[in-house]
GUTI-696159 format. One record per residue (C-alpha): x, y, z; residue in one letter. Coordinates in steps of 0.001 Angstrom, whole numbers, padded with zeros to 6 digits, always signed. Example, Ala and Ser with C-alpha at 12.3 -4.5 7.8 and 13.67 -1.06 7.14 Angstrom:
<recs>
+012300-004500+007800a+013670-001060+007140s
</recs>
This chain:
<recs>
-006003-033260-017319m-005573-030540-014654m-007008-031332-011274m-008180-028729-008785e-005410-029721-006378n-002678-028691-008810g-002106-032332-009968l-001781-032964-013695s-002685-036400-015066m-002738-038007-018481e-004590-041269-019009y-003017-043622-021485g-006347-044986-022674d-008166-041613-022826g-011011-042807-020593y-011500-039536-018687m-010907-036820-021301e-014335-035267-020646q-013537-034730-016973e-011433-031593-017537e-014222-028987-017442e-015894-030774-014521w-012589-030745-012601e-012200-026969-012783r-015554-026349-011127e-014199-027390-007706g-011093-025222-007860l-010024-024252-004330l-013536-024664-002830d-013059-025108+000967p-016427-026869+001405a-015618-029381-001320w-012125-029882+000102e-013684-030725+003476k-016099-033228+001868q-013326-034821-000212q-011109-035226+002829k-013859-037012+004766k-014985-039216+001837t-011509-040156+000593f-010426-041035+004151t-013412-043390+004539a-012785-044938+001102w-009126-045608+001921c-010080-047137+005279n-012643-049419+003584s-009679-051044+001810h-006988-050665+004489l-009128-052476+007033r-008602-055610+004947k-004946-055303+005953a-005842-054616+009580g-005011-050921+009615t-006544-047476+008954a-005717-043786+008630i-006936-040879+010751d-005498-037871+008912n-005211-038268+005150i-002495-035624+004662e-000394-036913+007576e-000743-040718+007459d+000449-041045+003846f+003543-038864+004310r+005974-041758+004897n+004533-043709+001914g+004072-046966+003891l+000264-046956+004127k+000045-045539+000610l+001949-048542-000756m-000189-050875+001393l-003381-049292+000008l-002217-049847-003585l-001362-053479-002823e-004801-054107-001295v-006841-052562-004119i-004671-053955-006961s-003908-057397-005545g-000303-056942-006603e+002906-056723-004589t+004851-053449-004675l+008638-053156-004186p+009803-053514-000598k+009331-050218+001279p+012067-048316+003115d+011423-048429+006866r+013803-045569+007701g+012442-042361+009221k+014586-039916+007263m+013003-037666+004682r+014696-039428+001744f+013253-042768+002924h+009740-041313+002849k+010292-039748-000587i+011542-043099-001913a+008396-044886-000691n+006060-042268-002211v+007964-042437-005514n+007466-046213-005569k+003744-045688-005113a+003627-043029-007855l+005603-045263-010211d+003112-048082-009587f+000195-045742-010383i+001962-044674-013582a+002452-048324-014547s-001349-048664-014611k-001709-046180-017482g-002023-043012-015405v+000866-040641-016115h+001398-038088-013325l+002816-034995-015025v+003387-032293-012409s+003549-033805-008962i+006563-034778-006882g+006826-037097-003945a+008112-034137-001884e+004603-032557-001878e+003042-035740-000473i+005835-036075+002127v+005334-032414+003109d+001647-033109+003798g+000260-030960+000951n-003494-031615+001360l-004507-030589-002148k-001829-032755-003773m-002714-035692-001505t-006445-035425-002316l-005598-035200-006020g-003459-038333-005808m-006170-040308-003944i-008741-039150-006515w-006426-040483-009255t-006311-043851-007473i-010123-043904-007101i-010584-043084-010781l-008140-045783-011860r-009177-048620-009578f-012856-047888-008762a-014352-045894-011659i-012255-046361-014818q-013455-049900-015539d-017166-049159-015040i-018908-049824-018374s-022623-049483-019118v-023960-049688-022680e-020603-048745-024251e-020219-045782-021862m-017362-045909-019376t-016079-044244-016227a-018134-041243-015069k-020612-041407-017940e-021080-045148-017468g-021629-044738-013714l-024126-041916-014313l-026011-044009-016909l-026117-046930-014457w-027662-044680-011796c-030214-043324-014311q-031220-046826-015447r-031580-048137-011905k-033561-045155-010511t-035761-044440-013564a-038924-046071-012111p-038730-044162-008823y-040824-041112-007979k-039017-037808-007220n-035683-039222-008470v-034060-037683-011555n-030311-038365-011652v-028644-035843-013991q-025343-035328-012180n-023302-036328-009146f-024056-033318-006958h-027589-031826-006778l-029331-035040-007957s-028241-036873-004758f-028778-033986-002314k-032182-035098-000955d-031066-038725-000406g-033839-040333-002498l-031405-041415-005237a-029299-043358-002713f-032435-045002-001278c-033681-045877-004772a-030394-047611-005685l-030589-049738-002532i-034313-050505-002951h-033828-051476-006622r-031382-054239-005643h-032480-054974-002046r-036164-053995-001642p-036201-055845+001673d-033893-053237+003257l-035852-049994+002625i-039561-049143+002463d-039284-046553-000314y-043006-045670-000221a-042569-044126+003243k-039805-041758+002136l-040475-038062+001445s-038546-035535-000616k-039172-033020+002188d-037050-035016+004680n-033568-035057+003087p-031763-035578+006401l-033862-038654+007230e-033432-040028+003683n-029646-039621+003741l-029247-041158+007197n-031497-044091+006182t-029448-044813+003058a-026079-044447+004798f-027111-046567+007798d-028527-049387+005613v-025499-049361+003296a-023120-049559+006249e-025051-052240+008113k-026157-054569+005293y-023935-053760+002290l-020586-053270+004071d-020285-049766+002563i-018901-047400+005241p-020248-043880+005762r-018252-041663+003431m-020566-038611+003346l-021965-036268+006005d-025744-035631+005582p-025411-032124+007070d-022644-031235+004593d-024746-032436+001638l-027810-030473+002760i-026063-027248+003786n-023667-027052+000807t-025276-025302-002221p-023491-027678-004601k-022033-030821-002955p-018658-032112-004072d-019040-034254-007193e-015965-036343-006499r-017085-037337-003014a-020500-038482-004290i-018937-040327-007277m-016603-042176-004909t-019486-043246-002644y-021824-044175-005546v-019050-046282-007128s-019135-048412-003960c-022857-049042-004616y-022053-050049-008187y-019375-052531-007150h-021543-053853-004327a-024418-054578-006747f-022664-055221-010084q-019561-057157-009082g-016655-057397-011483a-015258-054357-013267q-015052-054036-017026q-012000-052903-018911v-012209-050374-021745g-010263-050339-025033n-007833-047792-026479v-008651-046375-029875t-005614-045391-031913h-006106-042621-034448v-003875-042878-037541p-001556-040012-038398e-003063-037639-041029p-001781-038113-044576t+000395-035260-045862r-000738-033301-048926q+001615-031971-051575y+001137-029222-054168t+002037-029759-057794y+004348-027120-059324v+004264-026826-063160p+007463-026913-065205n+007083-023358-066509n+007039-021906-063013y+009908-019362-063596n+012365-018042-061005a+010986-014497-060925e+007488-015704-060193t+008834-018028-057563a+010846-015246-055936a+007826-012949-055877n+005737-015620-054256r+008429-016287-051688i+008704-012565-050886c+004966-012331-050521k+004865-015365-048255v+007804-014111-046189l+006253-010665-045838k+003027-012164-044540v+005000-014432-042266n+007114-011527-040932q+004021-009498-040183e+002448-012465-038424n+005604-012988-036378e+005587-009323-035429r+001990-009652-034233l+002902-012806-032325m+005818-011046-030613e+003562-008100-029794e+000985-010478-028318y+003625-012243-026237e+004981-008920-024975r+001553-007566-024024l+000520-010885-022459a+003713-011081-020400s+003322-007491-019239d-000332-007968-018252l+000294-011279-016489l+003292-009802-014663e+001173-006861-013526w-001509-009271-012280i+001184-011318-010513r+002543-008220-008779r-000946-006991-007876t-002341-010255-006450m-000156-010306-003275p-001342-006788-002451w-004991-007741-002986l-004567-010969-001016n-002817-009242+001874s-004911-008932+005008r-002278-007203+007104q-003154-003921+008789a-002121-002022+011885d-005552-002844+013365n-006443+000841+013529s-009375+002582+011880l-007103+005178+010258a-004894+002450+008802g-007813+000560+007254v-009303+003785+005872q-005931+004528+004270k-005922+001077+002668k-009475+001661+001443l-008427+004923-000189e-005440+003169-001777e-007791+000549-003178y-010111+003205-004609r-007093+004900-006230t-006120+001560-007730y-009612+001002-009175r-009780+004590-010449r-006260+005088-011861k-004253+001875-012090h-006734-000723-013295k-008490+001100-016225p-005328+001117-018409p-004977-002604-017772r-008598-003170-018825v-007790-001433-022103e-004597-003480-022404q-006557-006726-021954k-009108-005679-024583a-006308-004731-026990k-004603-008044-026352l-007756-010019-027178e-008389-007873-030274t-004810-008367-031509n-005094-012094-030908f-008317-012350-032911n-006835-010219-035718t-003743-012416-035828l-005777-015615-035958q-007909-014149-038761t-004813-013208-040749k-003314-016645-040219l-006543-018288-041319r-006885-016045-044393l-003242-016655-045357s-003705-020436-044957n-001344-020519-041958r-001806-022738-038910p-003502-021107-035935a-001225-019306-033470y-000756-021052-030136l+000764-018713-027533p+003489-019980-025238t+002411-021919-022165e+000554-019855-019633g-000102-016950-022059k-003184-018139-023943t-006322-016017-024009v-007960-018459-021609s-004929-018245-019281d-005154-014473-019299i-008920-014657-018785s-008480-017020-015828n-005808-014766-014318s-008070-011759-014841w-010975-013594-013236k-008750-014431-010288g-007780-010751-010073l-011435-009692-009989e-012261-012274-007316l-009304-011024-005269a-010525-007424-005713e-014008-008353-004499k-012630-010235-001485a-010209-007390-000691f-012940-004748-000833e-015277-006856+001315e-012471-007329+003834w-011738-003597+003946l-015409-002737+004545l-015730-005455+007188a-012558-004227+008889e-013859-000666+008876t-017106-001695+010572m-015227-003935+012994r-012793-001199+014014l-015604+001347+014429e-017280-001099+016776r-013952-001659+018527l-013522+002061+019199e-017055+002218+020546h-016446-000826+022770l-013163+000638+024014a-014893+003848+025089q-017641+001817+026745k-015026-000267+028580f-013257+002861+029837k-016520+004462+030974h-017647+001413+032955k-014164+000779+034362a-013919+004393+035553d-017307+004115+037264a-016382+000825+038908h-013006+002067+040144e-014710+005152+041587d-017089+002859+043452w-014329+000565+044776t-012082+003421+045897r-011489+003059+049671g-013486-000181+049950k-010473-002367+050760e-009355-000040+053550e-012884-000008+054948m-013134-003812+054936l-009739-004167+056643q-010691-001751+059429s-010883-003090+063043q-013199-000290+064227d-015895-002652+065479f-013678-003902+068272r-013913-000584+070171q-017602+000003+069531c-020383-000048+072042k-023141-002602+071716l-025469-000457+069660n-022572+000730+067530e-021505-002869+066945l-025002-003790+065877k-024982-000876+063504a-021637-001953+062052l-022971-005432+061271k-026043-004058+059547k-023850-001682+057610k-021754-004626+056536h-024824-006538+055383e-025866-003537+053345a-022379-003424+051811f-022674-007086+050882e-025902-006310+049063s-024160-003453+047305d-021241-005738+046427l-023564-008352+044947a-025300-005655+042941a-021941-004641+041446h-021155-008188+040351q-023078-007621+037118d-021001-004520+036348r-017760-006432+036829v-019039-009190+034542e-019950-006573+031931q-016439-005115+032112i-014904-008578+031688a-017271-009396+028803a-016367-006169+026986i-012657-006876+027487a-013143-010402+026129q-014961-009047+023070e-012158-006530+022485l-009679-009423+022551n-011808-011506+020216t-012010-008596+017754l-008236-008022+018128e-008351-004485+019481y-004981-002815+018913h-004496-001828+022586d-005576-005146+024090c-002558-005127+026391v-003766-002065+028314s-007369-003302+028326v-006357-006727+029638n-004112-005213+032298a-006860-002935+033582r-009458-005717+033442c-007111-007995+035392q-006578-005310+038064r-010351-004889+038419i-010932-008660+038636c-008086-009139+041123d-009414-006286+043278q-012908-007771+043010w-011609-011107+044334d-009855-009321+047192r-013047-007414+048006l-014957-010701+048150g-012376-012301+050425a-012151-009245+052692l-015937-009006+052891t-016209-012619+053960q-013433-012198+056532r-015108-009118+058076r-018460-010857+058188r-016879-013792+060050t-015448-011379+062618a-018782-009655+063083l-020571-013019+063400d-018327-013833+066318e-019664-010780+068086a-023262-011384+066982e-024269-012604+070489r-023953-009061+071778i-026322-007683+069121l-029817-007450+070667e-031593-004789+068752k-031782-004005+065105i-032899-000855+063467d-035482-002211+060949i-035981+001040+059163l-032266+001725+058604h-031699-001802+057363l-034710-001684+055066e-033471+001600+053637f-029997+000156+053103a-031350-002966+051387k-033592-000997+049085r-031288+001937+048521a-028265-000119+047463a-029826-001901+044404p-031894+001170+043564f-028770+003305+043689n-026963+000807+041482n-029925+000876+039079w-029776+004695+039101l-026040+004670+038359d-026484+002139+035553g-029474+004029+034160t-027571+007316+034132r-024697+005606+032345e-027063+004146+029743d-028848+007469+029191l-025585+009278+028412v-024020+006338+026557d-022771+007225+023091m-024032+005385+020000f-023191+005197+016295i-025864+004250+013741v-025879+004144+009954h-029384+002942+009086t-033012+003516+009993m-033247+000010+011442e-030471+000697+013961e-031937+003969+015273i-035429+002474+015402q-034036-000383+017494g-032521+002107+019955l-035800+004049+020157i-037742+000835+020811q-035372-000152+023622a-035654+003348+025091h-039454+003163+025019d-039342-000157+026844q-037099+001437+029469f-039499+004352+029958k-042313+001879+030602a-040480+000826+033794t-040225+004347+035216l-043580+004064+036986g-042436+001153+039133e-039142+002948+039752a-040997+006016+040979d-042932+003835+043459k-039659+002369+044711e-038141+005842+045087f-041106+007096+047133n-040938+003985+049300l-037226+004528+050016i-037695+008222+050772v-040661+007438+053027n-038410+005090+054998l-036104+008035+055738v-039042+010236+056599r-040300+007612+059023e-036834+007401+060654v-036767+011166+061040e-040199+011060+062613s-039145+008359+065094i-035870+010141+065967v-037728+013387+066531k-040404+011676+068536q-038051+009707+070792h-035040+012061+070769q-032548+009280+069866i-029010+010696+069807p-027282+009916+066532g-030399+008154+065358g-030400+009933+061985l-027080+008379+061092e-027674+005152+059203n-025035+002644+060305p-025713+000276+057385y-025054+002441+054354t-023440+005647+053243t-026334+006404+050904l-028772+009124+051854t-032194+010219+050727a-030561+013287+049215n-028383+011020+047091d-031437+009122+045876m-033347+012342+045260t-030473+013916+043317r-029831+010855+041185k-033530+010257+040582w-033844+013892+039510s-030894+013418+037163d-032569+010370+035602v-035856+012214+035094r-033961+015044+033370q-031853+012710+031230l-034863+010801+029871v-036261+013700+027768p-032696+014608+026737q-032267+011037+025479r-035633+011324+023725d-034402+014433+021935q-031045+012851+021023t-032764+009796+019548l-035307+011971+017751a-032526+014095+016233n-030720+010979+015045e-033979+009581+013645l-034546+012790+011664r-030972+012619+010415k-031382+009037+009208q-034766+009870+007666q-033184+012784+005823n-030329+010554+004650n-032827+007983+003380e-034782+010720+001601m-031587+011993-000070l-030698+008499-001197r-034138+008025-002752r-034120+011513-004343q-030731+010944-005961f-031607+007409-007082a-034967+008453-008511e-033353+011219-010579k-030239+009246-011505a-032295+006279-012701n-033999+008643-015155i-030995+010709-016261v-028617+007740-016727g-030791+005773-019217p-031709+009047-021002w-028019+009848-021615i-027419+006292-022830e-030346+006477-025264r-029186+009836-026643q-025649+008508-027045m-026925+005457-028972d-029040+007666-031216a-026191+010112-031967v-023848+007218-032692t-026377+005727-035114a-026642+009080-036956i-022857+009380-036986g-022632+006163-039043m-023851+008272-041930g-026271+005796-043550l-029590+007304-042463q-030934+009948-044857g-029179+012853-046526s-026443+014925-044887l-028902+017740-044310e-031275+015320-042582d-028421+014066-040432q-027344+017632-039565l-030932+018610-038753h-031398+015589-036479r-028048+016180-034763l-028936+019801-034004k-032306+018687-032690e-030466+016306-030373y-028096+019147-029416e-031030+021381-028468q-032667+018531-026580a-029465+017854-024659v-028996+021507-023650y-032658+021654-022707a-032086+018622-020479y-029207+020285-018614k-031406+021518-015694p-031917+017850-014811n-028138+017415-014463i-027900+020602-012386e-030732+019431-010156e-028953+016107-009720l-025731+017964-008836e-027575+019841-006071k-028946+016590-004675i-025474+015040-004905h-023986+017971-002985q-026526+017424-000233a-025671+013708-000225v-021963+014494+000196q-022594+017072+002904e-024606+014444+004792s-021644+012031+004568m-023639+009377+002693i-021287+006990+000953f-023565+004228-000343e-026948+004111-002081n-028687+000786-002548r-031395+002336-004758y-029239+003001-007851t-026126+001811-009645n-025378+005300-011024y-022954+007717-009389t-022574+011399-010062m-019136+010812-011492e-020410+008313-014092t-023302+010623-015029l-020934+013588-015474r-018680+011555-017728v-021677+010310-019743g-023014+013862-020127w-019654+015214-021304e-019219+012332-023743q-022710+012953-025139l-021981+016668-025757l-018612+015843-027319t-020152+013199-029576s-022888+015573-030797i-020448+018428-031510n-018013+016115-033274r-020722+014586-035452n-022176+017999-036330i-018730+019203-037360n-018150+016094-039463e-021509+016372-041241v-021020+020101-041931e-017586+019365-043408n-019096+016615-045542q-021782+019012-046844i-019113+021599-047617l-017042+018991-049449t-020069+017677-051359r-021226+021152-052444d-017781+022404-053375s-016729+019231-055187k-020025+018264-056741g-020166+014870-055071i-023507+013107-055237s-025302+011693-052238q-024872+008200-053664e-021087+008671-053828q-021015+009937-050256l-023054+006937-049149n-020682+004623-050985e-017667+006248-049322f-019320+006134-045919r-020424+002500-046372s-016920+001397-047335s-015351+003353-044471f-017817+001868-041949n-017240-001615-043288h-013556-001492-042438f-014113+000486-039211d-014843-002721-037296k-014676-001133-033855n-016789+001905-034835r-014096+004313-033727t-014520+006714-036666g-010992+006073-037895r-009010+003482-039884l-005560+002079-039364s-003195+002220-042406p-003944-001425-043230e-007716-000867-042929e-007420+002298-045067f-005476+000404-047701k-008104-002374-047771s-010850+000259-048064c-009127+001899-051083l-008784-001468-052780v-012480-002237-052150s-013367+001055-053916l-011338+000029-056954g-008249+002029-056165y-005200+000278-057586s-002229-000060-055229i+000665-002197-056353g+002219-004771-054073k+005763-003966-055153d+008120-001367-053732r+006645+001338-055978q+003169+000467-054693g+004351+000854-051111d+005892+004249-051927m+002655+005403-053601d+000656+004304-050589f+003008+006132-048202q+002524+009333-050232r-001241+008880-049939i-000864+008382-046174l+001147+011603-045945a-001841+013397-047501v-004614+011849-045395v-002549+011681-042175d-000217+014714-042338p+000400+014630-038556n+001442+010976-038658n-001101+009917-035987t-001300+006383-037322g-005004+006708-038184y-007138+008051-041074v-010342+009878-040076h-013408+009992-042271f-013010+013711-043166d-009523+013126-044534a-010708+009970-046295f-013649+011836-047866l-011433+014732-048963d-009005+012314-050605f-011717+010323-052379m-013394+013570-053502t-010199+014832-055079r-009697+011473-056716e-013209+011192-058135s-014214+014779-059161t-013209+017262-061777d-011230+019886-059838t-010926+023481-061020d-007404+024622-062009t-005686+027963-062420a-005673+027519-066197e-009432+026950-066288q-010045+030151-064256v-007689+032158-066545i-009574+030896-069602d-012836+031988-067990s-011493+035525-067267f-010131+035702-070868r-013662+035084-072195i-015038+037915-070001l-012181+040232-071215a-012866+039473-074904a-009427+037794-075329d-007507+040774-073912k-004576+040027-071546p-006211+042313-068988y-009731+043134-067793i-011411+046396-066789l-013413+047061-063609p-016547+047847-065603d-016336+044496-067349e-016135+042715-063987l-019107+044693-062610r-021093+043890-065745r-020418+040138-065819e-020136+039163-062121l-022398+039615-059085p-021650+042901-057250p-019964+041359-054185d-017756+039042-056254q-016911+041808-058743a-015749+044114-055924e-013781+041200-054403y-011832+040807-057693c-011301+044576-058207i-009838+044974-054703q-007434+042028-055048r-006363+042034-058734m-002994+043762-059276p-002694+046433-062000p-001839+045146-065451y+001796+045998-066361k+002058+044333-069745g+002019+045858-073256p-001017+047619-074725n-002437+048314-071296g-005011+051072-070568v-005649+053046-067377p-007396+050917-064729g-006518+047638-066452a-006275+044652-064030l-004012+041546-064284d-006412+038620-064064y-003682+036047-064870m-001617+036830-061760s-004817+036871-059693f-005878+033414-060971s-002529+031779-060351t-002446+033302-056845a-005793+031667-056074l-004140+028245-056406y-000926+029125-054636g+001168+029248-057780e+002611+032708-057096t+003666+034752-054090d+000642+037025-054398l
</recs>
């Protein structure tokens, strides 16, 4: 029995033979592996605690074999050989081998596992080994109504939970997912522990926690399952649940029951009686016949092995490429890989699909021949069975799907990375422009030489700068967040991004420290500040955040974006509309700030304050605010237009997708229906040849009449390509598949028309009846199993035999058949087409004209003369045929000739190629 972890087991008593198919279902499932690890660890600890120990990591704690041997001693009650306490690798391997030998001594034969894998911490092998131990010591001996192991445990659960509402145990995964089955098992045996009537199927988490808590507290069954894992996993791990349920069984049922081994006697040989008069020649012929069949079968077997090896080797070579997730982390590199994958699907895989189909066909043909010749069925070498090839092919297809999904995800990720990188650069440039000269300004000692009013102004200016600095904190955090996201997404130039981000953050820390230091120095001189210019300070406080808002708004309004769907552009438009709703409040703030400047100007003019127009608290001016505000007001409609243009583009793309899909979903099925109809007519069993020809030409006219639909679809497809649309969720058809289908339909119609016309010509010229044609066609179709319109030599030979044609099985028969093949397959293609088959059967079954018969006919017209005159031809034959003969007959040169006499004998023999005429 193959386990999902790569562990092979054989059970001496055959108690788990039905587990094989169930085992494969969990193959390499990460969620199940996680559940198994948690459950098996808890199960082991439930036994190891009896020895005063436990394990924390199942793949690590069993590596030296010591706790593994202890576990086996606890659960078996037997003493294992003394373990090796050394720490060298060979000591650990020796301990694990002792444990494996003990397991084997209990009737479980481990076929393909070595102690080295357990010592190396192979998780899958370790889980498989623990599952073997659980099966042998916890599940094997379960017996309920003559059913054992898994089936017995399942029957026990069904019997115990049958009376309970909303419980229907059919398996060990979905049936236990809502927790009611666990609660029912406990309530059936201990109704005092759970009030089942209060439980609801709609509260699986509560049900599971109730059952697990009660079992742990009152039944000494530790928690082996995670309620969240059971609920969130579509199909919980069957092994984990079986292990936990087996604890319930042993807690309630007690002693285990041992099953019996049923020995099947060896089949009795059969012998064939040979009569005394069985002569040597007959015996030799039979032997030759048997050997010939056997040689052909061996040839087919060798061909199967060769094709299987080649296909499996190709899959083996291809899988590493499909499983590779290495790229240069650039958009161009991933796009190149995507193109390579499309080339593989378009060029490299189709021949392998045909090879796989041929392999399966050859295998079925071989098995049929072996069965018909009373030979045992062919069993390919290990790893090359049809199921092995199918499993490898399925793995290939899963790898293809995962590879394609990874490529598409990488493409989207790298597009986002490029966008984030540009955004990082834009914001970093803006921030570095803002910080330029700030350190020098903060380190300046200019305030020490200032007058009192100048000193006051310097302090206010510094307070305004602090406000500005705080306003820029958000921008620095945005820059750091973008850099962090670029690192998380593994941007290819993270080194440069991180270096620049670090410089910005380091400078930001220095700016904070320098700002605090300058403020401390100004505070020391605060006692000399007596007057404060309220209007300048108010302007500085309002202008700084408003200016920062203006800068951020301008950045957002010119920010680039990339969208692919209607939902994305509609989201941007919605966000832009929300932004525009705030412009009214912004306009009020702008007017307030400008009015502050106007009021300052009025005061300065009124009181003639020298230097009063210079704001000591900020470098911003009303002109700056006015210019930036004007820029914002101009950028808003430009952004409106940009978003509107993109919306129209996405709407047009969506329209093109729907137009193409609507047309393709009509054209595709129409082509398929026409192809099916033409193929049915081509089988030749529906009506007379004339009816078939008439119907085929009707289909031909209908197809040509339908061509404008293909042309219209081509125009739509061209528009789709020009719009750079690469996916269409509204249809499964592509233009390429429709073109191929259209061309195949035209080819099929023309080929069938040609075949029917040739059949009519053959029938009319050879005098074949419709019934004979139908018989020939029926026989041909019978042996044309794949409906390819052609027969292999063996199929052709079988067809001839079915029509009563005698072909000997001796050497002479083979030579006769080869001569027939040379006639029906003159180009040695290896196949016989129906036209050649019909021509051969017509010649074999009709009375063919000969040169002698034509000469006798001319002799009658010439009244037994050795020549004939032109007047006699014109009198006896239709005008066109008479003139045909007169122009082509040579003059008669024999005795007793007369002027104008014609040699009809030479003419007749020339008609059948018997002279050089």
